[in-house]
C-alpha positions as CSV (number, residue, x, y, z in Angstrom):
1,X,6.5,0.6,-19.9
2,X,6.9,-2.9,-18.5
3,X,3.8,-4.1,-16.6
4,X,5.1,-7.6,-15.8
5,X,8.4,-9.4,-15.2
6,X,9.5,-13.0,-16.0
7,X,10.5,-15.4,-13.3
8,X,11.4,-19.1,-13.1
9,X,9.5,-20.8,-10.4
10,X,8.7,-24.3,-9.1
11,X,5.2,-25.7,-9.6
12,X,4.0,-28.5,-7.3
13,X,1.1,-30.7,-8.4
14,X,-0.3,-34.2,-8.0
15,X,2.1,-35.3,-10.7
16,X,5.2,-33.9,-9.1
17,X,7.4,-30.8,-9.2
18,X,8.6,-29.0,-12.3
19,X,10.2,-25.7,-13.2
20,X,7.9,-23.3,-15.1
21,X,8.2,-19.8,-16.5
22,X,5.7,-17.2,-15.3
23,X,5.0,-13.5,-15.5
24,X,4.5,-11.5,-12.3
25,X,2.6,-8.2,-12.5
26,X,4.6,-5.0,-11.7
27,X,3.9,-3.5,-8.3
28,X,5.2,0.0,-7.6
29,X,4.3,2.7,-5.0
30,X,2.8,5.9,-6.3
31,X,2.9,8.7,-3.8
32,X,0.6,11.7,-4.4
33,X,1.4,15.2,-3.2
34,X,-1.2,17.9,-3.3
35,X,0.1,21.5,-3.0
36,X,3.3,20.0,-1.5
37,X,1.5,18.0,1.1
38,X,1.7,14.2,1.0
39,X,-1.8,12.7,0.7
40,X,-1.4,9.0,0.1
41,X,0.8,6.2,-1.4
42,X,-1.0,3.8,-3.7
43,X,0.4,0.5,-4.8
44,X,-0.2,0.1,-8.5
45,X,1.2,-1.2,-11.9
46,X,2.4,2.3,-12.7
47,X,0.2,2.6,-15.8
48,X,-1.6,5.9,-16.4
49,X,-0.2,7.6,-13.3
50,X,-1.5,11.0,-14.2
51,X,-5.1,9.7,-14.5
52,X,-4.7,7.6,-11.4
53,X,-3.5,10.5,-9.2
54,X,-6.1,12.9,-10.4
55,X,-8.8,10.3,-10.3
56,X,-7.9,9.5,-6.7
57,X,-8.1,13.2,-5.7
58,X,-11.4,13.6,-7.5
59,X,-12.8,10.5,-5.9
60,X,-12.0,11.9,-2.5
61,X,-13.3,15.3,-3.4
62,X,-10.0,17.0,-2.8
63,X,-10.5,18.5,-6.3
64,X,-13.9,19.1,-7.8
65,X,-13.3,21.1,-11.0
66,X,-10.6,20.6,-13.7
67,X,-10.1,24.4,-13.7
68,X,-8.5,24.0,-10.2
69,X,-5.6,22.0,-11.7
70,X,-2.5,24.1,-12.3
71,X,0.1,21.3,-12.8
72,X,0.4,17.5,-12.5
73,X,4.1,16.5,-12.5
74,X,4.8,12.8,-12.7
75,X,8.2,11.3,-12.0
76,X,8.8,7.6,-12.6
77,X,12.0,6.3,-11.0
78,X,11.2,2.6,-11.6
79,X,11.1,1.8,-7.9
80,X,8.8,4.6,-7.0
81,X,6.5,7.1,-8.8
82,X,5.6,10.5,-7.5
83,X,2.7,12.6,-8.6
84,X,3.0,16.3,-7.5
85,X,-0.3,17.9,-8.1
86,X,-0.7,21.7,-7.8
87,X,-4.1,23.3,-7.5
88,X,-5.4,26.9,-7.3
89,X,-7.4,26.4,-4.2
90,X,-6.6,25.3,-0.6
91,X,-8.1,21.8,-0.2
92,X,-7.9,22.2,3.6
93,X,-9.1,25.8,3.9
94,X,-12.2,24.8,5.8
95,X,-10.3,23.0,8.4
96,X,-10.6,19.7,6.6
97,X,-8.1,17.0,7.7
98,X,-6.9,13.9,6.0
99,X,-8.6,11.0,7.7
100,X,-7.0,7.9,6.1
101,X,-9.0,4.7,6.0
102,X,-8.1,1.2,4.8
103,X,-10.9,-0.1,2.7
104,X,-12.1,-3.7,2.3
105,X,-9.9,-4.2,-0.7
106,X,-6.8,-2.7,1.2
107,X,-7.2,0.5,-0.9
108,X,-6.8,3.8,0.9
109,X,-9.3,6.6,1.3
110,X,-8.9,9.9,3.0
111,X,-12.4,11.0,4.0
112,X,-14.7,8.0,3.9
113,X,-17.4,9.3,6.4
114,X,-17.6,12.6,4.7
115,X,-17.9,11.0,1.2
116,X,-20.7,8.7,2.4
117,X,-22.6,11.6,4.0
118,X,-22.3,13.7,0.8
119,X,-23.2,11.0,-1.7
120,X,-26.1,9.7,0.4
121,X,-27.9,13.1,-0.2
122,X,-27.8,12.6,-4.0
123,X,-30.3,11.1,-6.3
124,X,-28.9,9.6,-9.5
125,X,-30.6,10.9,-12.6
126,X,-30.0,9.3,-16.0
127,X,-31.7,8.4,-19.2
128,X,-29.4,5.4,-19.6
129,X,-31.2,2.2,-20.8
130,X,-29.5,-1.1,-21.4
131,X,-30.6,-4.7,-22.2
132,X,-29.5,-7.8,-20.4
133,X,-27.8,-9.0,-23.6
134,X,-25.8,-5.8,-23.8
135,X,-24.6,-6.2,-20.2
136,X,-23.5,-9.8,-20.9
137,X,-21.8,-8.8,-24.1
138,X,-19.8,-6.0,-22.3
139,X,-18.8,-8.4,-19.5
140,X,-17.5,-10.9,-22.1
141,X,-15.5,-8.2,-23.9
142,X,-14.0,-7.1,-20.5
143,X,-12.8,-10.7,-20.1
144,X,-11.4,-10.9,-23.6
145,X,-9.5,-7.6,-23.2
146,X,-7.9,-8.8,-20.0
147,X,-4.6,-9.9,-21.5
148,X,-2.5,-8.7,-18.5
149,X,-4.7,-10.9,-16.2
150,X,-4.2,-13.7,-18.6
151,X,-0.4,-13.4,-18.4
152,X,-0.1,-12.7,-14.6
153,X,-3.4,-13.7,-12.9
154,X,-2.7,-10.6,-10.8
155,X,-5.0,-7.7,-11.8
156,X,-8.5,-6.3,-11.9
157,X,-10.1,-4.7,-14.9
158,X,-12.6,-1.9,-15.3
159,X,-14.2,-0.3,-18.3
160,X,-16.4,2.7,-19.1
161,X,-19.1,1.8,-21.6
162,X,-22.2,2.8,-23.5
163,X,-24.7,0.0,-24.0
164,X,-23.2,-0.5,-27.4
165,X,-19.5,-0.3,-26.9
166,X,-16.5,-0.2,-24.5
167,X,-14.9,3.3,-24.5
168,X,-12.2,3.0,-21.9
169,X,-10.5,-0.2,-20.5
170,X,-8.1,0.0,-17.6
171,X,-6.3,-2.7,-15.6
172,X,-4.3,-2.6,-12.3
173,X,-3.4,-4.7,-9.3
174,X,-6.1,-2.9,-7.4
175,X,-9.7,-2.6,-8.5
176,X,-9.8,0.9,-6.8
177,X,-6.9,2.0,-9.0
178,X,-8.5,0.8,-12.2
179,X,-11.7,2.7,-11.3
180,X,-9.7,5.9,-10.4
181,X,-7.9,5.8,-13.8
182,X,-11.2,6.0,-15.5
183,X,-12.4,8.7,-13.0
184,X,-9.2,10.7,-13.7
185,X,-9.4,10.5,-17.5
186,X,-13.1,11.5,-17.6
187,X,-12.4,14.4,-15.2
188,X,-9.5,15.7,-17.2
189,X,-11.0,15.3,-20.7
190,X,-14.5,16.4,-19.7
191,X,-16.1,13.2,-21.1
192,X,-19.8,13.0,-20.2
193,X,-20.6,10.1,-18.0
194,X,-24.3,10.4,-17.0
195,X,-25.2,8.2,-20.0
196,X,-22.4,5.7,-19.3
197,X,-21.9,2.6,-17.2
198,X,-18.9,1.0,-15.6
199,X,-18.3,-2.8,-16.0
200,X,-15.6,-4.2,-13.8
201,X,-14.1,-7.2,-12.0
202,X,-13.8,-7.4,-8.2
203,X,-16.1,-7.2,-5.3
204,X,-18.3,-4.1,-5.2
205,X,-17.6,-2.6,-1.8
206,X,-19.0,0.8,-0.9
207,X,-15.8,2.8,-1.8
208,X,-16.0,1.5,-5.3
209,X,-19.6,2.6,-5.7
210,X,-18.7,6.0,-4.2
211,X,-16.0,6.5,-6.8
212,X,-18.4,5.8,-9.7
213,X,-21.1,8.0,-8.3
214,X,-18.8,11.0,-8.0
215,X,-18.4,11.2,-11.8
216,X,-22.1,10.7,-12.4
217,X,-22.2,7.1,-13.6
218,X,-25.6,5.6,-13.0
219,X,-24.9,1.9,-13.5
220,X,-22.2,-0.2,-12.0
221,X,-21.8,-3.8,-13.0
222,X,-19.3,-6.4,-11.8
223,X,-18.4,-10.0,-12.3
224,X,-18.1,-10.3,-8.5
225,X,-20.7,-9.7,-5.8
226,X,-21.6,-6.5,-3.9
227,X,-21.4,-5.8,-0.1
228,X,-24.5,-5.0,2.0
229,X,-23.4,-1.4,2.4
230,X,-23.1,-1.0,-1.4
231,X,-26.6,-2.4,-1.9
232,X,-28.0,-0.1,0.7
233,X,-26.3,2.9,-0.7
234,X,-27.4,2.1,-4.3
235,X,-31.0,1.8,-3.2
236,X,-30.8,5.1,-1.3
237,X,-29.5,7.1,-4.2
238,X,-31.2,5.3,-7.1
239,X,-28.1,3.8,-8.7
240,X,-28.4,0.6,-10.8
241,X,-26.2,-2.1,-9.2
242,X,-25.4,-5.4,-10.9
243,X,-23.1,-8.2,-9.7
244,X,-22.2,-11.8,-10.1
245,X,-22.1,-11.6,-13.9
246,X,-21.7,-15.1,-15.5
247,X,-21.7,-16.2,-19.1
248,X,-25.5,-16.1,-19.2
249,X,-26.8,-14.6,-16.0
250,X,-26.3,-11.8,-13.4
251,X,-27.8,-10.4,-10.2
252,X,-29.6,-7.1,-10.0
253,X,-29.3,-5.6,-6.6
254,X,-31.1,-2.4,-7.5
255,X,-32.6,-1.1,-10.7
256,X,-34.9,2.0,-10.9
257,X,-35.9,1.2,-14.5
258,X,-32.6,1.3,-16.5
259,X,-32.6,-2.4,-17.5
260,X,-35.1,-3.0,-20.2
261,X,-36.3,-6.3,-21.7
262,X,-35.6,-7.0,-25.3
């Protein structure tokens, strides 16, 4: 699958104007249907659409158990992707309505208030322990793997890691999508996540933290900064939150003992 396209453009600079060849990242709408009902349309690169669709539904608590999934039908028509998800239960049986919200990164959520209320009651429990050197090494590996960003300058990257290695790496035009791809794959494969961390690029807004908490991840680290709501939520539920990772430093917004000195 093509994830970028070549273009000839003009580049203006202090030395003048010249024609240059660039790569523009693919952007395609992915519309998710759940039991025949349209839920949302995400803009994405089109990579891992099955994981992305399922991950989005899991993140918004429209599905909670892999056993509920009966079918996930993906149709990629180049200009549009559709994901038709069929489940055994009625996601709206309790009178639940789809309350769409536009997040700080222009991502879409369907039940933000309900998700915050539910997650705020949790307390993150995990035996994960990681050193500062391991965090810096994983952030450096994330950068090295970001070849699509290197070609297009147009995507975010996320990874699921143990302290020793990077297990999953995903990239997309939206940081929400990159996280949801990981959520979806872990959900579908049954991969344990309580002893894992997510290392990503992009601002850590509350909806990003909510997605990671839903699959049991106890540590979220980003090369960018966190918002006040994310910091508050992390401190409420006991999640380790790290941001502003540089080559030799990072910020710790909250850590209930998971970061250990070497």
